[in-house]
Every structure is written in C-alpha cells, then in structure tokens.
C-alpha positions in Angstrom: 128.7 154.2 44.6 128.8 157.5 43.4 129.3 157.3 39.0 129.1 160.6 38.7 132.3 161.9 36.1 132.3 165.4 34.5 135.1 163.7 32.1 134.5 163.0 28.6 137.5 161.4 26.6 138.5 163.7 23.8 138.3 161.9 20.0 142.2 162.1 20.3 144.1 161.8 23.2 147.5 164.7 23.8 149.6 164.1 26.6 149.1 166.5 29.9 152.1 166.9 31.5 150.2 168.3 34.9 148.2 165.2 35.8 149.7 164.9 38.8 150.4 162.2 40.6 153.4 161.0 42.8 155.1 159.8 39.3 153.9 162.4 37.1 157.5 164.2 36.9 158.9 160.9 34.8 155.9 159.4 33.2 155.4 160.4 29.7 154.5 158.3 26.7 157.7 158.1 25.0 160.5 155.6 24.8 164.4 155.9 24.7 166.7 157.9 26.6 166.3 161.5 28.0 169.8 161.9 28.6 173.9 160.0 28.4 174.6 158.1 31.1 176.8 155.3 30.6 176.3 152.6 33.3 179.2 151.6 35.6 180.3 147.4 35.3 181.7 145.9 38.2 184.1 143.1 39.0 181.5 140.1 38.9 179.9 138.2 36.0 176.4 139.6 36.8 176.0 143.5 36.4 172.6 144.5 38.4 170.9 148.0 37.5 168.1 148.4 40.1 166.3 149.0 43.3 164.6 146.9 45.6 160.9 147.6 44.7 159.1 144.2 44.5 160.3 143.6 41.2 164.1 144.6 42.3 163.7 142.4 45.3 162.9 139.2 43.1 166.3 139.2 41.4 168.7 140.1 43.7 166.6 137.5 46.3 167.0 134.7 43.6 171.2 136.1 42.9 171.6 135.5 46.9 169.9 131.9 46.7 172.1 130.9 44.6 175.2 132.1 46.1 173.9 130.2 49.2 174.3 127.2 46.7 177.6 127.4 46.3 177.1 129.1 42.6 180.4 131.2 42.3 179.6 132.0 39.0 176.3 134.0 40.5 178.9 136.6 42.4 177.2 140.0 40.7 177.6 144.1 41.2 174.5 145.6 42.1 173.8 149.1 41.3 171.1 151.5 42.7 169.2 152.7 39.6 167.0 155.8 41.5 163.8 155.9 39.4 162.3 158.9 40.7 165.6 161.0 39.5 164.7 159.3 35.9 167.9 157.1 36.2 166.4 154.5 34.3 166.4 157.1 31.2 170.2 157.3 30.6 171.5 156.2 27.3 173.1 153.1 29.2 169.9 152.0 31.3 167.8 151.8 28.2 170.9 150.1 26.2 170.3 147.0 28.2 165.9 148.0 28.9 164.3 149.9 26.1 161.3 149.6 28.2 163.1 151.8 31.0 161.8 149.8 34.3 163.7 148.2 36.6 165.5 145.6 37.3 167.8 144.9 34.1 170.5 142.7 33.9 173.9 142.0 32.1 175.6 139.0 32.2 179.2 139.6 31.3 180.7 135.7 31.8 181.0 135.3 27.9 182.3 136.8 25.2 179.6 139.4 24.8 177.3 140.5 27.1 173.8 139.4 27.3 171.3 142.0 28.3 168.4 140.3 30.0 165.2 142.9 31.2 161.5 142.0 32.9 162.1 140.6 36.0 160.4 136.8 35.4 162.7 136.8 32.1 165.8 137.4 34.5 165.1 134.9 36.9 164.1 132.8 34.3 167.3 133.1 32.6 169.1 132.4 36.2 167.5 129.2 36.5 168.1 127.8 33.5 171.6 129.3 33.6 172.6 128.1 37.2 170.2 125.1 36.6 168.4 126.2 40.0 165.0 126.8 41.5 162.9 125.2 38.5 162.3 122.1 38.0 163.8 120.3 35.1 160.9 118.8 32.7 157.2 117.4 33.2 154.1 118.9 35.4 156.5 120.3 37.8 158.0 122.7 35.4 154.7 123.6 34.0 153.5 124.5 37.0 156.0 126.5 38.0 156.5 128.6 34.9 152.2 129.2 35.5 152.7 130.8 38.4 155.6 132.6 37.4 154.0 134.4 34.5 150.7 134.7 36.5 152.7 137.1 38.4 153.9 138.6 35.4 149.8 139.0 34.3 148.5 140.2 37.4 151.3 142.9 38.9 150.0 145.4 36.3 146.7 144.9 38.5 148.5 145.2 41.5 150.8 147.9 41.0 149.7 149.7 38.3 146.2 149.6 39.2 145.6 149.2 42.7 148.7 151.1 43.9 148.2 153.9 41.7 144.3 154.5 42.4 144.7 153.6 46.6 148.2 155.3 46.8 149.4 157.4 44.2 146.7 158.9 42.2 146.1 163.2 43.5 142.2 162.3 43.2 140.8 159.8 44.7 138.1 157.3 42.6 136.1 155.4 43.7 135.1 153.4 40.9 138.6 152.9 40.0 139.4 151.3 43.8 136.7 149.2 43.8 137.3 147.8 40.5 140.9 146.8 41.6 140.4 146.1 44.5 138.0 143.3 43.6 140.2 142.2 41.4 143.5 141.9 44.0 141.5 140.1 46.3 140.5 137.5 43.8 144.2 137.3 43.3 144.8 136.8 46.7 141.7 134.0 46.9 143.8 132.1 44.0 146.8 132.0 45.9 145.3 131.1 49.1 143.2 128.1 47.7 146.9 126.9 45.7 148.6 127.5 48.8 146.5 125.4 50.6 147.1 122.6 48.4 150.9 122.6 48.3 153.9 124.3 51.0 155.1 126.3 47.7 153.0 127.8 44.8 154.9 125.3 42.1 154.4 121.7 44.8 156.8 120.9 47.4 160.1 122.7 46.6 161.0 126.4 46.8 161.1 127.9 43.4 161.1 131.3 41.0 157.8 131.0 41.0 157.8 131.9 45.0 160.8 134.6 44.4 158.6 136.4 41.9 155.1 136.2 43.7 156.6 136.8 47.1 157.5 139.9 46.9 154.4 141.3 45.9 151.7 139.4 47.7 154.0 138.4 50.8 154.4 142.3 51.5 150.8 143.0 50.5 149.4 140.4 52.9 151.6 141.7 55.7 150.6 145.5 55.4 153.7 146.4 54.2 152.7 147.1 50.2 150.4 150.8 50.1 149.4 150.4 53.7 146.6 148.4 52.1 146.5 145.6 54.8 143.3 146.9 56.9 141.8 147.9 53.8 142.2 144.3 51.9 141.7 142.6 55.1 144.4 140.7 54.1 144.6 138.2 57.7 141.8 136.4 55.9 144.3 134.5 54.2 146.0 132.4 56.2 147.9 130.4 53.4 149.4 133.3 52.0 150.2 134.7 55.4 151.8 130.8 56.6 154.1 130.9 53.2 154.8 134.4 53.3 156.4 133.5 56.9 158.4 130.5 55.6 159.9 132.7 53.0 160.7 135.2 55.1 162.9 133.1 57.9 165.5 132.4 54.3 168.9 133.9 55.1 168.9 134.7 51.4 165.5 136.3 51.4 166.7 138.3 54.1 169.9 139.7 52.2 168.1 139.9 48.8 165.8 142.2 50.4 168.2 144.6 51.6 170.0 144.9 48.3 169.3 148.6 46.7 167.1 149.5 49.3 167.5 152.9 50.0 164.4 153.7 52.5 163.4 152.0 55.9 165.8 151.2 58.7 169.5 152.7 58.0 170.5 149.0 59.0 168.3 147.2 55.8 169.8 149.7 53.4 172.6 148.5 51.4 172.4 150.9 48.9 174.7 148.8 46.6 176.4 145.4 46.6 179.7 144.5 45.2 180.8 142.0 47.9 179.3 139.7 49.9 181.0 141.4 53.0 178.8 144.6 52.6 176.2 143.3 54.3 178.2 143.8 57.3 179.8 146.4 56.5 178.0 148.6 54.3 174.8 149.1 55.2 173.6 153.0 56.2 173.9 152.5 59.7 177.5 151.1 59.7 178.6 153.9 56.9 176.9 156.9 59.2 178.6 155.2 62.3 181.3 157.2 63.8 185.0 155.7 63.2 
C-alpha cells in the first residue's frame, strides 16, 4: 500500500468550499435553514418527508407493513425531498429535523403535531405507537433493539465511510478505501453469523431490526449499493443473501421501496404517495403514458 501523502493537517481547520465530491454543493459545517420554505401537509395522520435512500426506505417499508396488518392510523402522505437540490435545508424541514437529514416524520394524529427524526427513532416510534414489529418485553425486545442500534451505529462506516471514499470521493485514497472495506466486510460477517442462527435478526420474527438493516446490507449483497458487490465479494455471505431474498418478497417491502424513489425504472418510481391506489396509478411510467 502506498502511504505517501503531501497533505499536512493545519493547526486550525477551515472550510474549503472547493473540496469536490458528489455532494460538495450541499455539504457545509453549519446547521440551520438556508432558505424559507414551508412543508406541505396532506390529509393523513402521518406526514413523511423523505427520499428513497436506504434510510428513507426503512420508514416507507415500516408504514406499508403497518397498513398491511390493518393499522388504519398508519395512513401517510410521503412528500419527496430532493437532497441534491437542498430541500432538507428549507425552514420547514429544519423545524422537523434540525439535523437536515431525511427521513423526517410529523405525526398529526393528536392535538399537537409530534416531530420524529432519525430513521431508527422513527421505526421505534411507530413500532411502539402501533404495537407491531417489536417484541413487547424480555430478551426478544433487547435483541431487537440491539440490532436496530447496531445498524444505526454501523451506517456511518458503510455510507459515510466506505460509500464516500469508494464511490463519491473525487480522489481515490487507498488507505481510506481499505480501512472502510475491511470494516464493512467485518459487519457483513457479523450479520452472516447471526443469520446462521435465526431466520431474522431478533429471532424467529420479522421486526424493525430487519427493516433497518435490510435497505443497507440487503442492497449491498445484491450488488445494488455503490456497485461494490464484486469488490467486496458479497456472494460469500450466504445467510445474508437468503435473508435478503426472503424480505424482498414481502409485498409491503416491494411497495415501500417505490415510495419517494426518483431514479431507476419508471415503473419503480412513486415520487409521492398520498393514497394506497397511487401504486397502481401514479408511478412515473403511468403518468407518462398517453391518455
């Protein structure tokens, strides 16, 4: 490995706006809104502001799973937040999520709207609100929460670390890619060993732990994330592959993956979801069809 570098960190760091990279135009070292923009509010109890990245898919899958169980109170409006355009820095969005990251949820089912941000927190909030997809108590609940927070803690290594340096950084740095590839493969091995013991992460039942992990690591082992399947030899993780395929066949998961999706096949893109019938009438292929 070549460890040579011409860079010496300064004594005091300052923001260089010309740092390049795919997300350079929206990354900054300060918080708060950059412009005034109120968020729309639909007719359903739950208002979701999101994009179908892995973190966004967690929540739309959860909502579709709740609806599939018959929880009418889980009806939701899903509004598209285009992060490349900086929508997450609008004043309305920042009021719901001061961290300016998708997804963000506003629950209007009570007298005062409740804001929830961070995808893991949203999953836990919904699971407790509806009493679904989370064990009630004991070791099963502890196992579920442990894997949920495992994913929240590991995501920066997979997304902000490996994904950034392997796929998005303007300069390929061998040390950084090797460091994060090693950690991601270790995480895949952790998952594979767990899934050799049980069908789902928390045990015999499908829970919010699976919903949190699947959009990241399921996509990764199918070669859909950062086009890194061959590089990471993801075929080695047979138990993760089996678990991924099993979850992918769930009808609610198929629907959840489509919501707020703005890329890929037009038939897979439902930019905004305001009614269950939108899956049949408002995907991008349907909207583009001659009338």
